[in-house]
FIZANU-99153 format. One line per field, with one value per residue: z, y, x of N, C-alpha, C in turn. Coordinates in steps of 0.001 Angstrom, whole numbers, plus 524288, in hexadecimal, padded with zeros to 5 digits. Example, Ala and Ser with C-alpha at 12.3 -4.5 7.8 and 13.67 -1.06 7.14 Angstrom:
<pts>
n_zz (81E78:81BA8)
n_yy (7E9C6:7F736)
n_xx (83386:83232)
ca_zz (81E78:81BE4)
ca_yy (7EE6C:7FBDC)
ca_xx (8300C:83566)
c_zz (81E78:81EBE)
c_yy (7F31C:8001E)
c_xx (83390:83264)
</pts>
This chain:
<pts>
n_zz (1A440:1AC30:1B022:1B23F:1B7B7:1B1C4:1B645:1B273:1A979:1A8D2:1AFBB:1AE29:1A482:19AB3:195FC:18DEF:194D3:19DD1:1A824:1A9F8:1B3F0:1B60F:1BF5A:1C3E8:1BC1D:1BD14:1C6E0:1C4B1:1BD04:1C2F9:1CA3B:1C381:1BFD1:1C947:1CBFF:1C39D:1C459:1CE9B:1CE23:1C710:1CCCD:1D5BA:1D1CD:1CD11:1D5A9:1DB17:1D482:1D515:1D758:1CFFB:1CB8B:1D552:1D8B7:1D26E:1D5E0:1E063:1DF05:1DBE2:1E4F6:1EAEC:1E53F:1E42F:1EEFB:1F1B2:1EC3F:1F148:1FB76:1F9F1:1F71B:20005:2075A:20371:2045B:20F31:212FD:20E60:210C3:20FC4:20559:2020B:20991:20E09:20F1B:204D7:2002F:1F8FB:1FA95:1F2C2:1EC3E:1EF83:1EA03:1E0F3:1DCB5:1D41C:1D3C8:1D9A1:1E5EC:1EC27:1F692:1F8DA:201B6:205FB:1FD7C:1FCAA:2066D:20776:1FDFA:1FF50:20782:20285:1FACC:20102:20609:1FD5F:1F95D:20179:2013D:1F775:1F967:1FF0F:1F847:1F190:1F047:1F4D5:1F60C:201C2:2056F:205BF:1FDCC:1F51C:1F6B7:1F59B:1EB18:1E601:1E8C4:1E273:1D98F:1DDCB:1E114:1D78E:1D31E:1D962:1D602:1CBD1:1CDA9:1D298:1CA9A:1C7F6:1CE9A:1CA0D:1C11A:1C62E:1CAA5:1D52F:1E22F:1E2AA:1E59A:1ED15:1E806:1DD4C:1D5AD:1CFAF:1C43E:1C243:1C6AC:1C975:1C21A:1C6F6:1C566:1C831:1CD51:1D2F1:1DA88:1E7D9:1F289:1F4AA:1EDEF:1E438:1DDB5:1DA56:1D08E:1CD8A:1D38A:1DC80:1D6CA:1DD2B:1DB60:1D34D:1D7EF:1DF79:1D90B:1D374:1DBE1:1DF7F:1D6B1:1D6C6:1E035:1DD86:1D569:1DAE3:1E200:1DB2A:1D784:1E06C:1E75B:1E808:1EE6B:1F84A:2049D:20596:205A8:2080E:20005:1FDE5:20729:20650:1FD2B:2005E:20860:202C0:1FBD7:20309:20698:1FDE5:1FCAF:205CC:20412:1FB41:1FF34:20584:1FE65:1F8FD:1F717:1F6E4:1FC1B:208DE:214AC:220AD:22B03:235F6:22F39:2274E:21BEA:21B61:215EE:21681:22088:21F9F:21806:21D7F:22604:220E7:21ACE:22259:22755:21EE9:21D10:2263D:224C0:21BEB:22010:2270A:22090:21B1C:22313:226AA:21E37:21DE6)
n_yy (18C74:19288:18D8D:19065:192B5:19B16:1A641:1A8E5:1B350:1B85C:1B93E:1BA94:1BB64:1C2B2:1C230:1C783:1CEF0:1C9D7:1C556:1BB7F:1B493:1ACD4:1A7BF:1A6C5:1A0A7:19748:193FD:192AB:18AE0:182A0:1812A:17E0E:17478:16F0A:16E47:16858:15ECA:15BB6:15A5E:15217:14A0F:1494E:146DD:13D72:13728:1385A:1378C:13CF9:14726:14EB5:15B4C:15F80:162C9:16B9D:17231:17398:17894:18279:187C5:18547:18880:19406:195DE:191B5:19875:1A1F3:19F2D:19CE9:1A6B7:1AC98:1A7E4:1AAD2:1B5BA:1B6DD:1B2B2:1B8F0:1C40B:1CDE6:1CFF5:1D3AE:1DA19:1DFA5:1EA50:1EC2A:1E699:1E27E:1E15D:1DF49:1D88A:1CEB1:1C959:1C6E8:1BC88:1B829:1BB65:1B4B1:1ADBF:1A608:19EC5:191B7:18C2C:191A2:190C6:185F3:18437:18B15:188CE:17E25:17E47:18348:17BC6:17333:176F8:17909:16EFF:169D2:16EC1:16B65:160C8:15FB9:15F3A:15733:14A33:148CE:144DA:14473:15038:14EFE:14815:14E15:155D6:14FCD:14D5D:156E4:15A14:15779:15DC3:167DF:16912:16875:1716B:178CD:1771D:17AF8:18531:189A6:18CBD:19652:19CEB:19D2B:1A35B:1ACA4:1AEED:1ABC7:1A609:1A05B:199DB:1997B:19F42:19899:190F1:188C4:18124:181D4:18B03:1962F:1A15B:1ADCF:1B9FC:1C68F:1CD91:1C71E:1C256:1BF7D:1C83C:1C98A:1C1D6:1C56F:1C4BB:1BAB8:1B13E:1A7A3:19EC5:194FA:18DD0:18D17:18C99:18580:17C85:17A90:17907:16FE7:16904:168D6:16477:15A9A:15684:15655:14EC4:145D1:144C0:14284:138E1:13267:134EA:12F52:12726:12AB5:12D54:1312C:13EBF:140CB:14433:14F1D:15485:1505D:154BB:15F48:15EAD:15B24:16357:16B28:167BE:1694C:1741F:177EA:1769C:17D0B:186CA:188D7:18B63:1940C:1A212:1AA89:1B53E:1B32B:1B01C:1ADA7:1A4A4:1A392:1A488:19DBB:19A91:19D12:19612:18CEC:1891A:187ED:18022:177AC:17662:174D7:16C3F:1646E:16391:15FE0:15630:15132:150B6:14A76:14121:13EDB:13CB3:13437:12CC5:12B91:126DB:11D35)
n_xx (88D57:88443:87818:86A82:85DAF:8551D:84DCD:840E4:83EB8:8356F:82950:81F19:814DA:80ECD:80229:7FA65:7F162:7F3C1:7FC1B:804BA:80A25:81501:8170F:80D1D:808D2:80E3F:80A98:7FFE6:80061:8047B:7FC46:7F436:7F834:7F88A:7EDDE:7EA16:7EFF9:7ED9E:7E2C2:7E249:7E728:7E0C1:7D6D2:7D92C:7DABB:7D167:7C6C3:7BD31:7BF2F:7C059:7C34F:7C45B:7CE67:7D033:7C81A:7CAC9:7D42F:7D134:7CF89:7D867:7E174:7E148:7E163:7EB0F:7F1D9:7EFC5:7F2AA:7FD50:80105:7FEA6:80535:80EE7:80E4F:80D21:81677:81DE1:81C21:820A6:821FC:818B0:8144D:81C3B:825AA:8282A:82083:814FB:80819:800CC:805D0:803DE:7FC37:8011E:80400:80886:81282:817F7:81985:81390:81126:8138F:81088:80809:80167:7FF5A:7FACB:7F1A1:7ED12:7EB6F:7E42A:7DBE2:7D9B9:7D6BF:7CD96:7C729:7C657:7C13E:7B783:7B3E7:7B358:7AA5D:7A238:7A416:7A961:7B5B5:7C320:7CB42:7D200:7DCBC:7DF46:7DD77:7E51F:7EE32:7ED6F:7EEDC:7F8BE:80233:8002C:80038:80AAC:80FD0:80BD2:810C1:81AE9:81A9A:81755:81FFC:82674:82313:8284F:831F2:83080:82E95:837F0:83AC6:83B91:84551:85193:85DA2:869A5:86FEA:878E1:8765D:872FA:8684F:86554:85D6D:85B94:85A4D:8549E:85A48:85387:84D03:852BB:855A1:858F4:8666D:8695B:86B54:873F8:87474:8712E:86C47:86356:85E3F:85419:849FC:83F63:83EBA:842FF:83B4E:8329D:83558:8362B:82BD6:826E9:82B6E:8277D:81CDD:81CD2:8200A:817D2:80FB8:812F6:8144E:80C89:8032B:80574:80546:7FEE1:7F151:7EFC5:7FA03:80060:7FFAC:803EB:80DF1:81174:811EC:81984:82239:823C6:82646:82FFB:83697:834FA:83945:84404:84565:842D8:84B4C:85292:84F21:84FA1:84951:8419B:83CAF:835B7:83C4D:83EF6:84633:84E8D:84C3A:8450D:83760:830DB:8364D:83487:829BD:82935:82D7A:82668:81CA0:81F4E:821B5:817F5:81217:816C9:813DD:8091A:808EE:80CF1:80500:7FC31:80046:801E7:7F7C9:7F32C:7F82A)
ca_zz (1A475:1B07A:1AEAB:1B667:1B635:1B19F:1B80D:1ADFB:1A910:1A94B:1B336:1AC8F:19EEC:1999E:191E8:18D88:199B9:1A239:1A9BC:1AC03:1B725:1B5D3:1C493:1C464:1B855:1BF6C:1CAFF:1C233:1BA8D:1C720:1CC59:1BF98:1BFF6:1CE40:1CBB2:1BFDA:1C673:1D352:1CC7B:1C4AC:1D0ED:1D949:1CF01:1CC3C:1DA98:1DC92:1CFAF:1D602:1D91F:1CB78:1CC34:1DAB1:1D917:1D01C:1D948:1E506:1DD63:1DB88:1EA21:1ECF1:1E281:1E62D:1F480:1F1D1:1EA85:1F589:1FFCF:1F88C:1F747:20578:209EE:201A5:2069F:214D8:21426:20C5B:210E0:20E61:1FFC3:200F8:20D90:2100F:20D69:1FF20:1FE72:1F672:1FB8F:1EDEC:1E9A3:1F17E:1E607:1DC4E:1DD55:1CF72:1D4AE:1DD11:1EB6A:1EDFF:1FA39:1F828:20694:20649:1F93A:1FE0B:20B06:2064B:1F9AD:20184:20A6F:1FEA4:1F859:204D7:206CC:1F894:1F8FB:20563:1FF3F:1F336:1FB94:20144:1F432:1EE7E:1F314:1F399:1F9D7:205A0:2032E:20548:1F8A6:1F190:1F788:1F346:1E564:1E3EE:1EA70:1DE20:1D647:1E075:1E10D:1D230:1D26C:1DBDA:1D2A6:1C76C:1CFAB:1D3F8:1C60E:1C7E9:1D14F:1C642:1BDEE:1C97A:1CCC5:1DAD8:1E513:1E141:1EA26:1EDA6:1E338:1DBDB:1D097:1CD39:1BED6:1C21E:1C98E:1C71A:1C163:1C93B:1C404:1CC98:1D031:1D62B:1DE5A:1ED25:1F47E:1F610:1E9EC:1DF31:1DA7E:1D8A5:1CBC4:1CD5E:1D8A0:1DC77:1D4FF:1E0DE:1D90C:1D03B:1DB9F:1E1D4:1D4FF:1D279:1E086:1DF74:1D286:1D894:1E40E:1DABD:1D2AA:1DEC6:1E414:1D726:1D6F4:1E52D:1EABE:1E8BD:1F271:1FD59:20731:2045E:208B5:20915:1FB97:1FE4F:20AE6:2046A:1F972:20352:20B1B:1FED9:1FA05:20751:206B5:1F9DA:1FDB4:209F7:201A7:1F7C7:20269:20788:1FA11:1F709:1F95B:1F666:2011D:20BE0:21A4D:22331:23092:237A8:22AB9:22398:218FA:21DA4:21330:2183B:22501:21DB4:21560:22173:228F6:21D77:21942:226B8:22800:21A91:21E07:22A67:22262:21880:2237C:2294E:21C96:219DD:22762:226E0:21A02:21F79)
ca_yy (19082:19166:18D44:191FB:19336:1A0AA:1A7F5:1AB13:1B905:1BA6E:1B648:1BBAA:1BC1C:1C5C8:1C025:1CB73:1D1E9:1C669:1C454:1B62D:1B3DD:1A764:1A583:1A525:19C73:19276:19272:190D8:185DC:17EC3:1802D:17B0B:16F16:16CAC:16CF5:16407:159F4:15A49:15859:14CFF:1464F:1489F:14425:13812:13459:138B4:1395B:14055:14C4B:151FB:160D4:1613D:165A3:170C3:1755F:174F1:17C3F:187BA:18A20:1845B:18B7A:19971:195C4:190D9:19D3D:1A5C2:19D5A:19D96:1AC45:1AE49:1A602:1AE1D:1BAF1:1B693:1B183:1BD31:1C8AA:1D2AA:1D0E7:1D607:1DDF0:1E24A:1EFBB:1EC33:1E2EA:1E471:1DD9C:1DDE5:1D458:1C9A4:1C6AD:1C5EA:1B74D:1B6C6:1BCC7:1B0BD:1AE48:1A286:19B0A:18C8D:18A61:19403:18EB7:180B0:18476:18D50:185C2:1793D:17F6C:1843C:176C7:17000:1790F:1782E:1695A:16889:17096:167E9:15BA2:15FBB:15E4F:1528B:14693:1498D:1424C:147F5:1544F:14D58:145B5:15282:15840:14C60:14D9A:15BE5:15B3E:157D1:16245:16CA7:16981:169BB:176F8:17BB5:176A6:17E92:18A7F:18BB5:18F1C:19BD0:19FC1:19DD4:1A7F0:1B14C:1AF71:1ABCB:1A123:19D86:198B2:19BF6:19F50:193A2:190C3:183E9:181F2:1831C:18FCF:19994:1A6C8:1B178:1BF69:1C9AA:1D009:1C343:1C008:1C1AF:1CB86:1C68E:1BDEC:1C827:1C356:1B54D:1B0CD:1A2E2:19D06:18FF2:18E4C:18A19:18BA6:180B9:17837:1795D:176F9:16A78:16607:16822:160CD:15565:154D9:1550D:149D0:1419F:14410:13FE1:1337D:12F4B:136C4:12B5F:12371:12D47:12D11:13599:1436E:14162:14693:154CD:15631:14EE4:158D7:163EE:15D9D:15ACE:168A5:16DFA:1661D:16C2F:179BC:17903:17717:18195:18B8D:189B2:18D4B:198FA:1A6D7:1AEE0:1B768:1AFE4:1B0D1:1A9CE:1A399:1A1AB:1A468:199B8:19C43:19B67:1918E:18836:18739:18638:17B1D:173A0:1758F:1728C:1671A:160C7:162BD:15CA2:150DE:14F0D:14F69:14600:13C8C:13DBE:13A19:12F38:1292F:12A8D:1232A:11803)
ca_xx (8894B:880AE:87298:866EB:85828:853CB:848AD:83E0F:83EF1:8301E:825E6:819BA:81405:80A26:7FEB7:7F64D:7F0D1:7F4D5:8017B:80535:80EC9:816A5:81678:807A4:807D9:8104E:806F6:7FB13:8018E:804EA:7F70E:7F151:7FA38:7F6FA:7E84D:7E96B:7F221:7EAB5:7DDB0:7E337:7E85D:7DC58:7D2AD:7DAF0:7DA02:7CBE1:7C437:7B8AB:7C0FC:7C190:7C220:7C53C:7D358:7CF75:7C4BE:7CDD3:7D847:7CEF4:7D048:7DDAB:7E587:7E184:7E2F1:7F0AE:7F47D:7EF3C:7F5E5:802C8:80250:7FE7B:809F9:81335:80DAF:80DFC:81BEE:8212A:818BD:82373:8216A:81399:812D7:820D6:82677:8282B:81C8C:81042:803E5:7FE14:808B0:8020A:7F90F:8044C:8062F:80B72:817F2:81A32:8182E:80F72:81372:81124:80E22:802DC:7FE38:7FD98:7F766:7EC80:7EAE9:7E97F:7DF63:7D7CF:7D865:7D3F4:7C854:7C436:7C55E:7BD4C:7B276:7B254:7B23C:7A51F:79E5F:7A571:7ACCA:7BB34:7C6A0:7CD81:7D53F:7E229:7DFED:7DDD8:7EA3C:7F21E:7ECF3:7F0A9:7FE1E:80607:7FEFF:801EA:81062:81155:80A8C:81500:81F84:819EA:816F5:82522:828EE:8219F:82C78:83630:82F46:82EC4:83D41:83A46:83C2A:84A0A:854CF:862BB:86CD1:8724F:87B79:874D4:87124:862C1:86452:8597B:85D2C:8568B:855ED:85C2E:84F3B:84A4C:8564B:8550A:85D36:86B0A:86A81:86B32:87870:873F2:86E06:8691D:8617B:85B8C:84EAE:846D2:83A3E:83F52:843A1:8363A:82F30:836CF:834D3:82625:825A2:82D03:82395:81814:81D7C:82034:8128B:80CA0:814B3:813F3:80859:7FF17:8071D:804C7:7F9C9:7EDE6:7F0DC:7FF9B:8031F:7FFFE:807F2:8131F:812CA:81370:81E6E:82664:824CE:828DD:83570:83954:834A6:83D03:8492B:84583:842C1:8508F:855C0:84D11:851D4:845A1:83FF5:8391F:83611:83FAC:83E61:84B53:85208:84A87:84081:83268:82EB0:83907:83182:8249F:829FF:82E4E:82195:818B2:82129:82107:81252:8104D:8189D:8109B:80417:809F1:80D6D:7FFDE:7F8FE:802A8:800EB:7F22A:7F1F8:7F9F8)
c_zz (1A8A5:1AE85:1B353:1B434:1B624:1B407:1B368:1AE0C:1A96F:1ACF7:1B207:1A6A2:19E30:1950F:19182:19289:19E93:1A32B:1AC4D:1AEE6:1B745:1BB27:1C54F:1C0BD:1BA6C:1C3AC:1C8A7:1BFA4:1BE97:1C968:1C88F:1BF8D:1C4E4:1CE14:1C81B:1C22A:1CB36:1D1ED:1CA2B:1C8D7:1D460:1D6AD:1CE02:1D11E:1DC2E:1D7F6:1D085:1D7A9:1D48C:1CC6C:1D19D:1DB1D:1D6E1:1D38B:1DE36:1E3A9:1DD05:1E0AC:1EBD5:1EA5A:1E43E:1EBE5:1F500:1F03D:1EEDD:1FA25:1FEBD:1F8D6:1FCE1:2085D:2086E:20417:20C70:21627:211FD:20C45:20F2F:20892:1FE78:204D3:20FDC:20DEE:2077D:1FCE0:1FC03:1F731:1F6A0:1EB0D:1EB73:1ED4A:1E13F:1DCB5:1D895:1CFF2:1D828:1E2AD:1ED07:1F17A:1FA05:1FD19:20729:20226:1FA96:2028B:209A9:201BB:1FB95:20495:206A7:1FC11:1FC0C:20587:20200:1F7FB:1FCCC:20391:1FAF8:1F53E:1FDF2:1FD3A:1F0C8:1F1A1:1F139:1F79F:1FDB9:20310:20271:20009:1F477:1F1F2:1F516:1ED50:1E32D:1E533:1E5E8:1DAA2:1D8A9:1E034:1DB8F:1D0FF:1D4DC:1D878:1CE13:1C94E:1D0F8:1CF53:1C572:1CA9E:1CDC5:1C2F8:1C119:1CBEC:1D2B2:1DD0F:1E32B:1E61B:1EA29:1E874:1E23E:1D68A:1CDC0:1C7C7:1BE70:1C571:1C695:1C6C6:1C36E:1C7BF:1C8DA:1CFDA:1D3EB:1DA60:1E3B0:1EE9E:1F643:1F1FE:1E478:1DB8F:1D8A9:1D3F7:1CBD5:1D2DD:1D81A:1DABB:1D885:1DEDC:1D5FF:1D3C4:1DDDB:1DDDC:1D3EE:1D720:1E0AD:1DB4F:1D420:1DC8E:1E155:1D7F8:1D673:1E11F:1E020:1D6E0:1DBC6:1E8C5:1EBD3:1ECF0:1F7F7:1FF87:20599:207F6:20990:204B6:1FC3D:2025F:20941:20065:1FC4F:205E1:20749:1FCC9:1FE24:20797:202B0:1FAF3:20200:207B3:1FE53:1FACD:20481:20350:1F870:1F9EB:1F8C8:1FBDB:203C7:211A8:21CA5:228FE:23259:23302:2269C:220F5:21B3B:21B1A:2145A:21CD1:22342:21B1A:2194D:22443:2259D:21BD6:21D85:22794:223B6:21B39:2224C:22835:21EBE:21BAE:225B7:2255D:21B40:21E18:227B8:222BA:21B70:223BA)
c_yy (18F0F:19176:18EDC:1922D:19908:1A1B5:1AA56:1B109:1BB84:1B6EF:1B739:1BC13:1BEFC:1C357:1C3D6:1CE98:1CEC8:1C5D3:1BEFB:1B5BB:1AE0E:1A4BB:1A374:1A09F:1973A:19073:1901F:18B89:18183:17D50:17CD0:17558:16C4F:16AF8:1684D:15EE0:15820:15801:152E2:148D6:14537:14599:13E75:134C7:13421:13AF4:13D1B:145DA:14FF1:157A4:162F9:1648D:16B26:17458:17712:1790C:181D7:18AAC:189CD:187BD:19132:199AF:19518:195B1:1A15A:1A434:19E18:1A343:1AE55:1AC9A:1A970:1B38B:1BAED:1B5C6:1B59F:1C244:1CDB1:1D3F4:1D3E2:1DA5A:1E0D1:1E7CC:1F037:1E885:1E592:1E05E:1DBE1:1D96B:1CEEC:1C6A2:1C52F:1C0A1:1B599:1B830:1B8CE:1B195:1AB2F:19E6C:195D2:18AB0:18C9F:191E3:18958:180DD:1866B:18A82:180A1:179F9:18049:17F32:1735E:171D8:17826:1726E:167A8:16A36:16CF8:1628E:15B4C:15E5E:15999:14F26:14743:146B3:14648:14BB7:15290:14AB3:149F0:15506:154F9:14CDB:15293:15D0C:15B6F:15C86:16757:16D45:16A88:16F75:17A64:17B9C:17A7C:18434:18CDB:18E3E:194CE:19F24:1A0A7:1A2B6:1ACF9:1B240:1AFBB:1A651:19DE1:19CF4:19B96:19BF9:19A00:19425:18BAF:184F2:18376:187EF:19357:19F2F:1AA63:1B709:1C294:1CBE5:1CC48:1C0DE:1C29A:1C50F:1C814:1C290:1C059:1C677:1BDAA:1B501:1AC24:1A0DB:197A7:190BF:18B26:18932:18686:17BFE:1769C:17714:17137:166FB:164E2:1642C:15B3D:1534C:15325:14FCF:14532:1409E:14140:13A11:1302D:130E0:132BC:12769:125B0:12CBB:131C6:13A3D:14473:14430:14C6F:15692:154A5:152D9:15DB8:16327:15D83:16035:16BC0:16CA4:16925:171FF:17B56:179EF:17C0F:186B6:18CD5:18BCB:192C5:19DB5:1AB7A:1B0A9:1B3D9:1B12A:1AC61:1A957:1A0FA:1A103:1A069:19B8B:199EC:1966F:18C7F:185CE:1852C:180E4:176AF:1725F:172D6:16D03:16309:15F93:15F34:156F9:14E32:14D6F:14AB8:140FB:13AFF:13AD8:134B2:12B2C:127CE:1268E:11DAF:115B2)
c_xx (88547:87B15:86F44:8616A:856D3:84E71:845D5:83E20:83993:82D01:82028:81988:80ED9:80724:7FA12:7F605:7F245:7FAB1:801B3:80A64:8102F:81652:810EB:80675:809CD:80CA4:8020A:7FBE9:801EA:7FFA4:7F3E1:7F30E:7F86F:7F144:7E77A:7EB4A:7EF13:7E565:7DE41:7E41E:7E39A:7D7EB:7D432:7DA0F:7D447:7C8CC:7BFA3:7BA29:7C24B:7BFD6:7C346:7CA30:7D2C7:7CC3C:7C7AA:7D1EE:7D63D:7CFA0:7D5FC:7E1CE:7E5B0:7E328:7E8D2:7F3BF:7F456:7F2B7:7FBAF:8047C:80263:80369:80E9B:812FA:80EEF:813BE:81FB3:81E04:81B76:82307:81C70:81228:81785:82147:8266F:82413:817D7:80BEC:8010E:800CA:806F8:7FF1E:7FC44:8070D:80950:81132:81AC4:81884:8136B:81207:810A6:80E6B:808A4:7FF3F:7FC09:7F9B2:7F1F2:7E9EB:7E8B0:7E481:7DAD7:7D600:7D52E:7CE53:7C4F4:7C2C4:7C123:7B7E0:7B07E:7B0CD:7ACC5:7A0F1:79F90:7A935:7B265:7BE8D:7C8B4:7D15C:7DAE8:7E336:7E072:7E342:7EE92:7F212:7EF52:7F663:80203:80517:800DF:807D3:8126A:81027:80EC7:819EA:81F33:819E6:81C37:827E0:82758:825B3:83130:8354A:82FA8:83422:83D2D:83B08:840C6:84D77:859F6:865B9:86F59:874E3:87A34:8729B:86B6D:8616C:86093:85B80:858E1:8581F:85733:857B5:84C82:84DC9:8559D:859B7:861C6:86C9D:86AAC:86F9C:87852:8703A:86A57:86805:85EDF:855DE:84B01:8414E:83A66:83FE6:83E53:83276:83056:8356D:82EF7:82484:826FF:82920:81E94:8186D:81D81:81ACD:80F0E:80DFE:81389:80F6D:80428:80079:80670:7FF51:7F683:7EF01:7F69C:80282:803C9:803FF:80D73:81501:814B4:818C4:82303:827CB:827CD:82EA8:8389F:83969:8387D:84275:8497C:84584:84830:85439:85420:84F5F:84E1C:843EE:83BFF:839C4:83948:83E52:84372:84F08:8509B:8457F:83B78:83063:83195:83611:82C31:8251D:82A93:82937:81D77:81A4B:82066:81B46:8102E:81206:8155F:80B4F:80493:80A3A:80829:7FC6F:7FB1E:8018C:7FB2C:7F09F:7F391:7F67D)
</pts>
């Protein structure tokens, strides 16, 4: 008997007048874990920084959500501005569509600016120490957030007959794949990869030079994302027949490795 992973039959639950979307719940859970773990790590290293992570998150989290959504809209404009697009759908983030590259970029800018403002009124270590402290929390948040794609029946890979293949309902299958039932659960692959990175950073991060943990997190994620992008079959923009995010993974990954090397050499 063939086994497989079923796609949840529901993605929302009604609680009185409120509608709770499981995608949003996964994102919120990941953010909460990231703030808790990051605060614990930063305060352990610098006891006078109590409350800093929470205050920075007030700016960084909304900035990350906006950045993630902007990246998705910019890279898939036809979903919102094409002949069948609806601009009003831009605000419907609970339906999925948060690009991690935009989230990290704008979220990082928001965190840096908020941290700089706070540093003017109290003694705080350099921002790179803060970035190192929050890196494991962010990657764990990504691991949890990917499960939101499971509830939305999205971001899966090519058809597969492997025991852990993901059952995708007919309405969610891309054009040309209607006759296939099970697909690679790339959301699961990415979630496990992110969790592994987070565990390794927690275990070995203290051995790295100050400022090196965060770029190593980015570079490691890019490596996995590169592989997962080559498996995915959802709609995406292509350059020379290759998915756009493949190029982004390579460029961002190489830049992160260069930054990692720079901090490591400076420490030595």
